[in-house]
Backbone and ligand atoms as CSV (ligand in chain L), in Angstrom:
chain,resi,resn,atom,element,x,y,z
A,1,MET,N,N,-4.957,39.042,20.941
A,1,MET,CA,C,-4.412,39.456,22.236
A,1,MET,C,C,-3.180,38.593,22.554
A,2,PRO,N,N,-2.061,39.228,22.909
A,2,PRO,CA,C,-0.866,38.419,23.196
A,2,PRO,C,C,-1.053,37.616,24.479
A,3,ILE,N,N,-0.459,36.457,24.487
A,3,ILE,CA,C,-0.559,35.611,25.681
A,3,ILE,C,C,0.484,36.100,26.685
A,4,SER,N,N,0.030,36.408,27.874
A,4,SER,CA,C,0.983,36.897,28.877
A,4,SER,C,C,1.829,35.734,29.376
A,5,ASN,N,N,2.996,36.074,29.914
A,5,ASN,CA,C,3.941,35.044,30.358
A,5,ASN,C,C,3.352,34.139,31.432
A,6,CYS,N,N,2.495,34.715,32.267
A,6,CYS,CA,C,1.975,33.913,33.371
A,6,CYS,C,C,1.025,32.823,32.878
A,7,GLN,N,N,0.497,32.980,31.650
A,7,GLN,CA,C,-0.438,31.965,31.139
A,7,GLN,C,C,0.274,30.809,30.433
A,8,LEU,N,N,1.481,31.042,30.016
A,8,LEU,CA,C,2.195,30.032,29.218
A,8,LEU,C,C,2.345,28.667,29.899
A,9,PRO,N,N,2.756,28.627,31.158
A,9,PRO,CA,C,2.906,27.289,31.777
A,9,PRO,C,C,1.603,26.515,31.788
A,10,ILE,N,N,0.479,27.233,31.927
A,10,ILE,CA,C,-0.825,26.556,31.977
A,10,ILE,C,C,-1.121,25.925,30.614
A,11,LEU,N,N,-0.889,26.665,29.540
A,11,LEU,CA,C,-1.132,26.147,28.197
A,11,LEU,C,C,-0.282,24.917,27.931
A,12,ARG,N,N,0.971,24.987,28.338
A,12,ARG,CA,C,1.883,23.869,28.116
A,12,ARG,C,C,1.382,22.623,28.846
A,13,GLU,N,N,0.875,22.838,30.038
A,13,GLU,CA,C,0.392,21.727,30.849
A,13,GLU,C,C,-0.812,21.055,30.176
A,14,VAL,N,N,-1.722,21.848,29.639
A,14,VAL,CA,C,-2.912,21.309,28.969
A,14,VAL,C,C,-2.487,20.482,27.768
A,15,LYS,N,N,-1.535,21.026,27.000
A,15,LYS,CA,C,-1.073,20.329,25.804
A,15,LYS,C,C,-0.471,18.967,26.159
A,16,GLN,N,N,0.236,18.912,27.262
A,16,GLN,CA,C,0.872,17.657,27.668
A,16,GLN,C,C,-0.148,16.640,28.173
A,17,ARG,N,N,-1.176,17.143,28.800
A,17,ARG,CA,C,-2.121,16.243,29.456
A,17,ARG,C,C,-3.018,15.510,28.474
A,18,ILE,N,N,-3.394,16.157,27.357
A,18,ILE,CA,C,-4.348,15.545,26.436
A,18,ILE,C,C,-3.619,14.618,25.461
A,19,ILE,N,N,-3.988,13.371,25.491
A,19,ILE,CA,C,-3.396,12.371,24.587
A,19,ILE,C,C,-4.521,11.596,23.901
A,20,LEU,N,N,-4.153,10.726,22.975
A,20,LEU,CA,C,-5.163,9.882,22.344
A,20,LEU,C,C,-5.193,8.531,23.048
A,21,CYS,N,N,-6.394,8.047,23.301
A,21,CYS,CA,C,-6.551,6.725,23.903
A,21,CYS,C,C,-5.983,5.687,22.930
A,22,SER,N,N,-5.199,4.760,23.442
A,22,SER,CA,C,-4.573,3.765,22.576
A,22,SER,C,C,-5.583,2.752,22.038
A,23,ILE,N,N,-6.773,2.705,22.647
A,23,ILE,CA,C,-7.805,1.762,22.201
A,23,ILE,C,C,-8.772,2.417,21.209
A,24,CYS,N,N,-9.345,3.572,21.606
A,24,CYS,CA,C,-10.416,4.179,20.793
A,24,CYS,C,C,-10.004,5.472,20.094
A,25,ASN,N,N,-8.831,6.000,20.406
A,25,ASN,CA,C,-8.304,7.249,19.823
A,25,ASN,C,C,-9.043,8.500,20.270
A,26,ASN,N,N,-9.908,8.385,21.271
A,26,ASN,CA,C,-10.548,9.613,21.745
A,26,ASN,C,C,-9.534,10.424,22.542
A,27,LEU,N,N,-9.786,11.728,22.643
A,27,LEU,CA,C,-8.919,12.591,23.434
A,27,LEU,C,C,-9.126,12.239,24.899
A,28,THR,N,N,-8.038,12.108,25.609
A,28,THR,CA,C,-8.146,11.703,26.999
A,28,THR,C,C,-6.950,12.197,27.791
A,29,GLU,N,N,-7.109,12.292,29.081
A,29,GLU,CA,C,-5.974,12.639,29.944
A,29,GLU,C,C,-5.319,11.372,30.445
A,30,ILE,N,N,-6.117,10.292,30.516
A,30,ILE,CA,C,-5.606,9.014,30.997
A,30,ILE,C,C,-5.876,7.953,29.934
A,31,ASP,N,N,-4.854,7.202,29.599
A,31,ASP,CA,C,-4.989,6.118,28.621
A,31,ASP,C,C,-5.128,4.797,29.367
A,32,PRO,N,N,-6.166,3.961,29.143
A,32,PRO,CA,C,-7.253,4.205,28.195
A,32,PRO,C,C,-8.309,5.181,28.724
A,33,TYR,N,N,-9.028,5.745,27.737
A,33,TYR,CA,C,-10.159,6.628,28.026
A,33,TYR,C,C,-11.168,5.855,28.858
A,34,ARG,N,N,-11.864,6.550,29.770
A,34,ARG,CA,C,-12.715,5.862,30.759
A,34,ARG,C,C,-13.776,4.944,30.146
A,35,PHE,N,N,-14.362,5.304,28.999
A,35,PHE,CA,C,-15.389,4.444,28.391
A,35,PHE,C,C,-14.827,3.066,28.052
A,36,CYS,N,N,-13.584,3.065,27.570
A,36,CYS,CA,C,-12.973,1.819,27.088
A,36,CYS,C,C,-12.838,0.756,28.169
A,37,VAL,N,N,-12.777,1.181,29.416
A,37,VAL,CA,C,-12.608,0.227,30.513
A,37,VAL,C,C,-13.814,0.187,31.443
A,38,ALA,N,N,-14.871,0.929,31.075
A,38,ALA,CA,C,-16.046,0.992,31.950
A,38,ALA,C,C,-16.911,-0.251,31.787
A,39,THR,N,N,-17.177,-0.932,32.880
A,39,THR,CA,C,-18.018,-2.134,32.821
A,39,THR,C,C,-19.476,-1.743,32.569
A,40,SER,N,N,-19.805,-0.479,32.794
A,40,SER,CA,C,-21.173,-0.007,32.557
A,40,SER,C,C,-21.449,0.202,31.060
A,41,ARG,N,N,-20.407,0.199,30.224
A,41,ARG,CA,C,-20.589,0.373,28.777
A,41,ARG,C,C,-20.694,-1.001,28.114
A,42,ASP,N,N,-21.500,-1.063,27.055
A,42,ASP,CA,C,-21.695,-2.312,26.319
A,42,ASP,C,C,-20.517,-2.532,25.362
A,43,HIS,N,N,-19.655,-3.472,25.715
A,43,HIS,CA,C,-18.448,-3.717,24.921
A,43,HIS,C,C,-18.717,-4.487,23.624
A,44,SER,N,N,-19.970,-4.875,23.392
A,44,SER,CA,C,-20.274,-5.659,22.189
A,44,SER,C,C,-20.635,-4.775,20.989
A,45,VAL,N,N,-20.738,-3.473,21.206
A,45,VAL,CA,C,-21.068,-2.544,20.119
A,45,VAL,C,C,-20.037,-1.417,20.067
A,46,ILE,N,N,-19.501,-1.184,18.871
A,46,ILE,CA,C,-18.544,-0.091,18.689
A,46,ILE,C,C,-19.110,0.882,17.664
A,47,CYS,N,N,-19.161,2.146,18.038
A,47,CYS,CA,C,-19.649,3.188,17.141
A,47,CYS,C,C,-18.437,3.941,16.573
A,48,VAL,N,N,-18.292,3.903,15.256
A,48,VAL,CA,C,-17.152,4.547,14.601
A,48,VAL,C,C,-17.537,5.963,14.200
A,49,VAL,N,N,-16.775,6.939,14.669
A,49,VAL,CA,C,-17.046,8.346,14.352
A,49,VAL,C,C,-15.790,8.997,13.776
A,50,GLU,N,N,-15.999,10.145,13.122
A,50,GLU,CA,C,-14.860,10.829,12.509
A,50,GLU,C,C,-14.024,11.592,13.534
A,51,GLU,N,N,-14.693,12.339,14.381
A,51,GLU,CA,C,-13.975,13.250,15.279
A,51,GLU,C,C,-14.478,13.120,16.714
A,52,PRO,N,N,-13.675,13.544,17.681
A,52,PRO,CA,C,-14.142,13.509,19.076
A,52,PRO,C,C,-15.468,14.251,19.285
A,53,HIS,N,N,-15.706,15.339,18.527
A,53,HIS,CA,C,-16.973,16.054,18.735
A,53,HIS,C,C,-18.165,15.248,18.221
A,54,SER,N,N,-17.927,14.310,17.278
A,54,SER,CA,C,-19.015,13.437,16.820
A,54,SER,C,C,-19.398,12.463,17.938
A,55,LEU,N,N,-18.385,12.027,18.677
A,55,LEU,CA,C,-18.628,11.152,19.837
A,55,LEU,C,C,-19.531,11.875,20.828
A,56,VAL,N,N,-19.250,13.143,21.049
A,56,VAL,CA,C,-20.053,13.944,21.977
A,56,VAL,C,C,-21.498,14.032,21.472
A,57,ALA,N,N,-21.666,14.183,20.140
A,57,ALA,CA,C,-23.008,14.290,19.548
A,57,ALA,C,C,-23.798,13.001,19.769
A,58,VAL,N,N,-23.151,11.852,19.610
A,58,VAL,CA,C,-23.825,10.563,19.826
A,58,VAL,C,C,-24.124,10.386,21.318
A,59,GLU,N,N,-23.166,10.773,22.129
A,59,GLU,CA,C,-23.307,10.611,23.573
A,59,GLU,C,C,-24.465,11.440,24.131
A,60,LYS,N,N,-24.718,12.589,23.512
A,60,LYS,CA,C,-25.790,13.483,23.962
A,60,LYS,C,C,-27.164,12.837,23.855
A,61,THR,N,N,-27.307,11.842,22.965
A,61,THR,CA,C,-28.609,11.184,22.807
A,61,THR,C,C,-28.940,10.346,24.041
A,62,ARG,N,N,-27.939,9.948,24.782
A,62,ARG,CA,C,-28.066,9.081,25.967
A,62,ARG,C,C,-28.639,7.706,25.618
A,63,SER,N,N,-28.792,7.410,24.338
A,63,SER,CA,C,-29.386,6.116,23.985
A,63,SER,C,C,-28.319,5.103,23.577
A,64,PHE,N,N,-27.084,5.562,23.373
A,64,PHE,CA,C,-26.019,4.636,22.999
A,64,PHE,C,C,-25.134,4.358,24.207
A,65,LYS,N,N,-24.983,3.074,24.518
A,65,LYS,CA,C,-24.217,2.710,25.716
A,65,LYS,C,C,-22.963,1.902,25.383
A,66,GLY,N,N,-22.654,1.839,24.085
A,66,GLY,CA,C,-21.508,1.037,23.680
A,66,GLY,C,C,-20.200,1.800,23.716
A,67,LEU,N,N,-19.253,1.331,22.942
A,67,LEU,CA,C,-17.924,1.941,22.876
A,67,LEU,C,C,-17.785,2.732,21.578
A,68,TYR,N,N,-16.702,3.476,21.478
A,68,TYR,CA,C,-16.467,4.303,20.293
A,68,TYR,C,C,-15.116,3.986,19.668
A,69,HIS,N,N,-14.995,4.396,18.405
A,69,HIS,CA,C,-13.688,4.390,17.746
A,69,HIS,C,C,-13.601,5.681,16.936
A,70,VAL,N,N,-12.634,6.511,17.260
A,70,VAL,CA,C,-12.508,7.826,16.619
A,70,VAL,C,C,-11.436,7.772,15.528
A,71,LEU,N,N,-11.851,8.086,14.298
A,71,LEU,CA,C,-10.939,7.979,13.144
A,71,LEU,C,C,-10.021,9.195,12.976
A,72,HIS,N,N,-10.431,10.316,13.506
A,72,HIS,CA,C,-9.720,11.593,13.308
A,72,HIS,C,C,-9.613,11.941,11.827
A,73,GLY,N,N,-10.751,11.874,11.139
A,73,GLY,CA,C,-10.782,12.275,9.740
A,73,GLY,C,C,-11.680,11.367,8.927
A,74,SER,N,N,-11.689,11.611,7.632
A,74,SER,CA,C,-12.451,10.776,6.708
A,74,SER,C,C,-11.665,10.680,5.403
A,75,LEU,N,N,-11.979,9.654,4.638
A,75,LEU,CA,C,-11.261,9.441,3.377
A,75,LEU,C,C,-11.540,10.585,2.415
A,76,SER,N,N,-10.504,11.134,1.853
A,76,SER,CA,C,-10.669,12.225,0.908
A,76,SER,C,C,-9.526,12.240,-0.102
A,77,PRO,N,N,-9.787,11.695,-1.309
A,77,PRO,CA,C,-8.738,11.701,-2.331
A,77,PRO,C,C,-8.265,13.125,-2.639
A,78,MET,N,N,-9.210,14.087,-2.576
A,78,MET,CA,C,-8.843,15.466,-2.901
A,78,MET,C,C,-7.866,16.058,-1.897
A,79,ARG,N,N,-7.988,15.643,-0.649
A,79,ARG,CA,C,-7.074,16.155,0.384
A,79,ARG,C,C,-5.958,15.143,0.684
A,80,HIS,N,N,-5.850,14.133,-0.196
A,80,HIS,CA,C,-4.820,13.092,-0.075
A,80,HIS,C,C,-4.898,12.359,1.266
A,81,ILE,N,N,-6.124,12.113,1.713
A,81,ILE,CA,C,-6.299,11.349,2.947
A,81,ILE,C,C,-6.812,9.963,2.582
A,82,GLY,N,N,-5.931,8.992,2.731
A,82,GLY,CA,C,-6.272,7.601,2.464
A,82,GLY,C,C,-6.442,6.851,3.767
A,83,PRO,N,N,-6.730,5.544,3.695
A,83,PRO,CA,C,-6.947,4.752,4.912
A,83,PRO,C,C,-5.786,4.838,5.908
A,84,ASN,N,N,-4.563,4.980,5.394
A,84,ASN,CA,C,-3.412,5.016,6.300
A,84,ASN,C,C,-3.341,6.304,7.117
A,85,GLU,N,N,-4.048,7.338,6.638
A,85,GLU,CA,C,-4.031,8.607,7.372
A,85,GLU,C,C,-5.083,8.613,8.491
A,86,LEU,N,N,-5.995,7.639,8.458
A,86,LEU,CA,C,-7.017,7.563,9.510
A,86,LEU,C,C,-6.505,6.670,10.644
A,87,HIS,N,N,-7.093,6.830,11.815
A,87,HIS,CA,C,-6.720,5.990,12.958
A,87,HIS,C,C,-7.542,4.701,12.903
A,88,LEU,N,N,-7.197,3.883,11.925
A,88,LEU,CA,C,-7.947,2.649,11.660
A,88,LEU,C,C,-7.212,1.401,12.131
A,89,ALA,N,N,-5.892,1.484,12.169
A,89,ALA,CA,C,-5.084,0.282,12.434
A,89,ALA,C,C,-5.434,-0.373,13.770
A,90,ASN,N,N,-5.826,0.418,14.739
A,90,ASN,CA,C,-6.132,-0.179,16.051
A,90,ASN,C,C,-7.606,-0.560,16.196
A,91,LEU,N,N,-8.361,-0.535,15.086
A,91,LEU,CA,C,-9.766,-0.976,15.165
A,91,LEU,C,C,-9.859,-2.503,15.121
A,92,LEU,N,N,-9.181,-3.122,14.159
A,92,LEU,CA,C,-9.290,-4.577,13.988
A,92,LEU,C,C,-8.895,-5.379,15.238
A,93,PRO,N,N,-7.819,-5.017,15.936
A,93,PRO,CA,C,-7.472,-5.792,17.137
A,93,PRO,C,C,-8.565,-5.790,18.205
A,94,ARG,N,N,-9.459,-4.812,18.133
A,94,ARG,CA,C,-10.514,-4.718,19.146
A,94,ARG,C,C,-11.544,-5.826,19.016
A,95,PHE,N,N,-11.556,-6.516,17.871
A,95,PHE,CA,C,-12.541,-7.583,17.668
A,95,PHE,C,C,-12.102,-8.905,18.286
A,96,LYS,N,N,-10.903,-8.917,18.845
A,96,LYS,CA,C,-10.482,-10.101,19.599
A,96,LYS,C,C,-10.969,-9.909,21.030
A,97,PRO,N,N,-11.806,-10.846,21.514
A,97,PRO,CA,C,-12.358,-10.680,22.870
A,97,PRO,C,C,-11.292,-10.406,23.929
A,98,GLU,N,N,-10.111,-11.000,23.756
A,98,GLU,CA,C,-9.071,-10.799,24.784
A,98,GLU,C,C,-8.595,-9.345,24.837
A,99,ASN,N,N,-8.827,-8.606,23.752
A,99,ASN,CA,C,-8.478,-7.180,23.745
A,99,ASN,C,C,-9.671,-6.305,24.110
A,100,ASN,N,N,-10.808,-6.937,24.381
A,100,ASN,CA,C,-12.052,-6.181,24.561
A,100,ASN,C,C,-12.776,-6.601,25.852
A,101,GLY,N,N,-12.006,-6.760,26.897
A,101,GLY,CA,C,-12.593,-7.133,28.192
A,101,GLY,C,C,-13.289,-8.478,28.160
A,102,GLY,N,N,-12.855,-9.363,27.251
A,102,GLY,CA,C,-13.434,-10.701,27.157
A,102,GLY,C,C,-14.750,-10.743,26.402
A,103,VAL,N,N,-15.158,-9.610,25.857
A,103,VAL,CA,C,-16.461,-9.535,25.169
A,103,VAL,C,C,-16.260,-9.549,23.651
A,104,GLU,N,N,-17.112,-10.318,22.978
A,104,GLU,CA,C,-17.070,-10.358,21.523
A,104,GLU,C,C,-17.869,-9.195,20.942
A,105,VAL,N,N,-17.285,-8.487,19.979
A,105,VAL,CA,C,-18.005,-7.386,19.325
A,105,VAL,C,C,-18.999,-8.008,18.347
A,106,ARG,N,N,-20.276,-7.630,18.449
A,106,ARG,CA,C,-21.260,-8.190,17.519
A,106,ARG,C,C,-21.789,-7.142,16.540
A,107,GLU,N,N,-21.579,-5.856,16.848
A,107,GLU,CA,C,-22.032,-4.830,15.900
A,107,GLU,C,C,-21.077,-3.644,15.856
A,108,VAL,N,N,-20.861,-3.139,14.644
A,108,VAL,CA,C,-20.121,-1.895,14.459
A,108,VAL,C,C,-21.061,-0.918,13.775
A,109,ILE,N,N,-21.287,0.207,14.412
A,109,ILE,CA,C,-22.155,1.243,13.847
A,109,ILE,C,C,-21.270,2.302,13.188
A,110,LEU,N,N,-21.471,2.524,11.900
A,110,LEU,CA,C,-20.676,3.519,11.182
A,110,LEU,C,C,-21.410,4.858,11.246
A,111,ALA,N,N,-20.908,5.728,12.102
A,111,ALA,CA,C,-21.561,7.027,12.322
A,111,ALA,C,C,-20.678,8.163,11.807
A,112,THR,N,N,-20.167,7.974,10.605
A,112,THR,CA,C,-19.400,9.046,9.968
A,112,THR,C,C,-20.379,10.080,9.424
A,113,ASN,N,N,-19.855,11.250,9.097
A,113,ASN,CA,C,-20.707,12.369,8.677
A,113,ASN,C,C,-21.471,12.073,7.376
A,114,PRO,N,N,-22.650,12.704,7.205
A,114,PRO,CA,C,-23.411,12.535,5.955
A,114,PRO,C,C,-22.848,13.392,4.820
A,115,THR,N,N,-21.573,13.176,4.528
A,115,THR,CA,C,-20.892,13.897,3.444
A,115,THR,C,C,-20.331,12.850,2.480
A,116,THR,N,N,-19.859,13.288,1.337
A,116,THR,CA,C,-19.261,12.363,0.370
A,116,THR,C,C,-18.110,11.604,1.028
A,117,GLU,N,N,-17.270,12.323,1.774
A,117,GLU,CA,C,-16.125,11.699,2.443
A,117,GLU,C,C,-16.586,10.717,3.523
A,118,GLY,N,N,-17.618,11.135,4.271
A,118,GLY,CA,C,-18.143,10.280,5.338
A,118,GLY,C,C,-18.726,8.995,4.785
A,119,GLU,N,N,-19.436,9.104,3.654
A,119,GLU,CA,C,-20.020,7.930,3.011
A,119,GLU,C,C,-18.930,7.006,2.482
A,120,ALA,N,N,-17.920,7.593,1.851
A,120,ALA,CA,C,-16.817,6.795,1.314
A,120,ALA,C,C,-16.097,6.060,2.449
A,121,THR,N,N,-15.959,6.738,3.571
A,121,THR,CA,C,-15.294,6.142,4.736
A,121,THR,C,C,-16.118,4.986,5.288
A,122,ALA,N,N,-17.445,5.198,5.403
A,122,ALA,CA,C,-18.332,4.146,5.904
A,122,ALA,C,C,-18.296,2.934,4.969
A,123,ASN,N,N,-18.327,3.181,3.666
A,123,ASN,CA,C,-18.284,2.081,2.699
A,123,ASN,C,C,-16.973,1.308,2.799
A,124,TYR,N,N,-15.890,2.041,2.934
A,124,TYR,CA,C,-14.571,1.396,3.025
A,124,TYR,C,C,-14.494,0.497,4.257
A,125,ILE,N,N,-14.890,1.029,5.402
A,125,ILE,CA,C,-14.808,0.253,6.653
A,125,ILE,C,C,-15.803,-0.905,6.608
A,126,GLY,N,N,-16.964,-0.665,6.001
A,126,GLY,CA,C,-17.952,-1.720,5.850
A,126,GLY,C,C,-17.383,-2.916,5.087
A,127,ARG,N,N,-16.708,-2.611,3.991
A,127,ARG,CA,C,-16.105,-3.682,3.178
A,127,ARG,C,C,-15.000,-4.414,3.941
A,128,LEU,N,N,-14.314,-3.658,4.789
A,128,LEU,CA,C,-13.219,-4.215,5.580
A,128,LEU,C,C,-13.744,-5.172,6.651
A,129,LEU,N,N,-14.900,-4.822,7.225
A,129,LEU,CA,C,-15.409,-5.569,8.386
A,129,LEU,C,C,-16.368,-6.688,8.026
A,130,LYS,N,N,-17.055,-6.569,6.904
A,130,LYS,CA,C,-18.054,-7.570,6.529
A,130,LYS,C,C,-17.528,-9.002,6.562
A,131,PRO,N,N,-16.323,-9.258,6.020
A,131,PRO,CA,C,-15.823,-10.639,6.036
A,131,PRO,C,C,-15.624,-11.198,7.442
A,132,LEU,N,N,-15.591,-10.343,8.450
A,132,LEU,CA,C,-15.389,-10.810,9.821
A,132,LEU,C,C,-16.667,-11.411,10.403
A,133,GLY,N,N,-17.781,-11.241,9.692
A,133,GLY,CA,C,-19.024,-11.884,10.118
A,133,GLY,C,C,-19.788,-11.137,11.192
A,134,LEU,N,N,-19.419,-9.884,11.454
A,134,LEU,CA,C,-20.200,-9.153,12.440
A,134,LEU,C,C,-21.200,-8.227,11.758
A,135,ARG,N,N,-22.149,-7.736,12.535
A,135,ARG,CA,C,-23.173,-6.860,11.999
A,135,ARG,C,C,-22.552,-5.484,11.796
A,136,VAL,N,N,-22.646,-4.977,10.573
A,136,VAL,CA,C,-22.123,-3.637,10.286
A,136,VAL,C,C,-23.301,-2.772,9.861
A,137,THR,N,N,-23.527,-1.707,10.602
A,137,THR,CA,C,-24.674,-0.849,10.311
A,137,THR,C,C,-24.226,0.585,10.033
A,138,ARG,N,N,-25.091,1.294,9.313
A,138,ARG,CA,C,-24.841,2.706,8.991
A,138,ARG,C,C,-25.997,3.497,9.567
A,139,ILE,N,N,-25.689,4.599,10.231
A,139,ILE,CA,C,-26.766,5.421,10.788
A,139,ILE,C,C,-27.632,5.952,9.652
A,140,ALA,N,N,-28.933,6.128,9.935
A,140,ALA,CA,C,-29.873,6.608,8.921
A,140,ALA,C,C,-29.592,8.069,8.621
A,141,MET,N,N,-29.823,8.426,7.379
A,141,MET,CA,C,-29.500,9.789,6.981
A,141,MET,C,C,-30.691,10.724,7.068
A,142,GLY,N,N,-31.268,10.827,8.266
A,142,GLY,CA,C,-32.285,11.838,8.490
A,142,GLY,C,C,-31.589,13.173,8.699
A,143,MET,N,N,-30.274,13.075,8.790
A,143,MET,CA,C,-29.483,14.271,9.054
A,143,MET,C,C,-29.295,15.057,7.758
A,144,PRO,N,N,-29.116,16.349,7.875
A,144,PRO,CA,C,-28.906,17.145,6.661
A,144,PRO,C,C,-27.655,16.688,5.920
A,145,VAL,N,N,-27.821,16.360,4.642
A,145,VAL,CA,C,-26.694,15.868,3.848
A,145,VAL,C,C,-25.651,16.972,3.693
A,146,GLY,N,N,-24.408,16.604,3.837
A,146,GLY,CA,C,-23.333,17.580,3.734
A,146,GLY,C,C,-23.023,18.220,5.073
A,147,GLY,N,N,-23.791,17.840,6.080
A,147,GLY,CA,C,-23.595,18.453,7.391
A,147,GLY,C,C,-22.570,17.729,8.234
A,148,ASP,N,N,-22.296,18.311,9.360
A,148,ASP,CA,C,-21.361,17.724,10.305
A,148,ASP,C,C,-22.170,17.331,11.538
A,149,MET,N,N,-21.862,16.155,12.071
A,149,MET,CA,C,-22.613,15.668,13.218
A,149,MET,C,C,-22.539,16.595,14.418
A,150,GLU,N,N,-21.536,17.445,14.419
A,150,GLU,CA,C,-21.386,18.391,15.516
A,150,GLU,C,C,-22.632,19.268,15.662
A,151,TYR,N,N,-23.290,19.555,14.520
A,151,TYR,CA,C,-24.410,20.493,14.554
A,151,TYR,C,C,-25.764,19.805,14.539
A,152,VAL,N,N,-25.768,18.490,14.700
A,152,VAL,CA,C,-27.027,17.748,14.693
A,152,VAL,C,C,-27.597,17.716,16.108
A,153,ASP,N,N,-28.898,18.003,16.217
A,153,ASP,CA,C,-29.506,17.992,17.551
A,153,ASP,C,C,-29.713,16.561,18.033
A,154,GLU,N,N,-29.952,16.419,19.331
A,154,GLU,CA,C,-30.049,15.088,19.947
A,154,GLU,C,C,-31.158,14.240,19.350
A,155,VAL,N,N,-32.311,14.875,19.055
A,155,VAL,CA,C,-33.460,14.124,18.547
A,155,VAL,C,C,-33.133,13.520,17.181
A,156,THR,N,N,-32.544,14.333,16.296
A,156,THR,CA,C,-32.175,13.863,14.959
A,156,THR,C,C,-31.123,12.759,15.058
A,157,MET,N,N,-30.153,12.964,15.930
A,157,MET,CA,C,-29.083,11.981,16.111
A,157,MET,C,C,-29.651,10.674,16.656
A,158,ASP,N,N,-30.575,10.800,17.599
A,158,ASP,CA,C,-31.203,9.633,18.204
A,158,ASP,C,C,-31.955,8.824,17.149
A,159,LYS,N,N,-32.677,9.524,16.270
A,159,LYS,CA,C,-33.425,8.867,15.187
A,159,LYS,C,C,-32.461,8.206,14.207
A,160,ALA,N,N,-31.387,8.901,13.890
A,160,ALA,CA,C,-30.395,8.367,12.953
A,160,ALA,C,C,-29.802,7.061,13.476
A,161,LEU,N,N,-29.620,7.001,14.786
A,161,LEU,CA,C,-29.083,5.786,15.423
A,161,LEU,C,C,-30.132,4.676,15.437
A,162,ALA,N,N,-31.341,5.049,15.848
A,162,ALA,CA,C,-32.420,4.057,15.972
A,162,ALA,C,C,-32.770,3.441,14.621
A,163,ASN,N,N,-32.694,4.248,13.557
A,163,ASN,CA,C,-33.077,3.774,12.220
A,163,ASN,C,C,-31.870,3.292,11.406
A,164,ARG,N,N,-30.807,2.950,12.082
A,164,ARG,CA,C,-29.611,2.477,11.357
A,164,ARG,C,C,-29.935,1.188,10.617
A,165,HIS,N,N,-29.254,0.993,9.509
A,165,HIS,CA,C,-29.536,-0.176,8.691
A,165,HIS,C,C,-28.263,-0.963,8.406
A,166,GLU,N,N,-28.441,-2.245,8.212
A,166,GLU,CA,C,-27.283,-3.108,7.971
A,166,GLU,C,C,-26.736,-2.854,6.562
A,167,ILE,N,N,-25.440,-2.823,6.446
A,167,ILE,CA,C,-24.852,-2.646,5.108
A,167,ILE,C,C,-24.060,-3.895,4.730
L,1,ZN,ZN,ZN,-10.446,4.551,24.450
């Protein structure tokens, strides 16, 4: 269906309003995204996800109260996506308390998808973060392998989080 002229200004406005948070890379209208500055969120735990919809899947469990980091993708040699193509560069600065509301990060939960790319991404980030001396965990794979977190129900996601293991 063709877009009528009267709808065009509205579409343009939406496109302008949605930006990426400079801290967590989530889609937001205001930078930083509200979670990043919320005192009600636990700033000592960061959950790393591939896409904004994965953040929504974790959030639906209501059991995670920490912060997020959205990569906007996963490592894939076949699709020529390397670490530089992911939104990773702004993750490391977050481990400085002065950049994190004065709070030291003590755990990073790797909640990438249960796919080959998701596993490779979790392993890569795990190796990157381990020398920093913080707890790095991977969500348990009770989830269907090869699936996308978008389609995981809250109960399965909740279990995957609760049964996360240190890597
Ligand atoms: Zn943010």
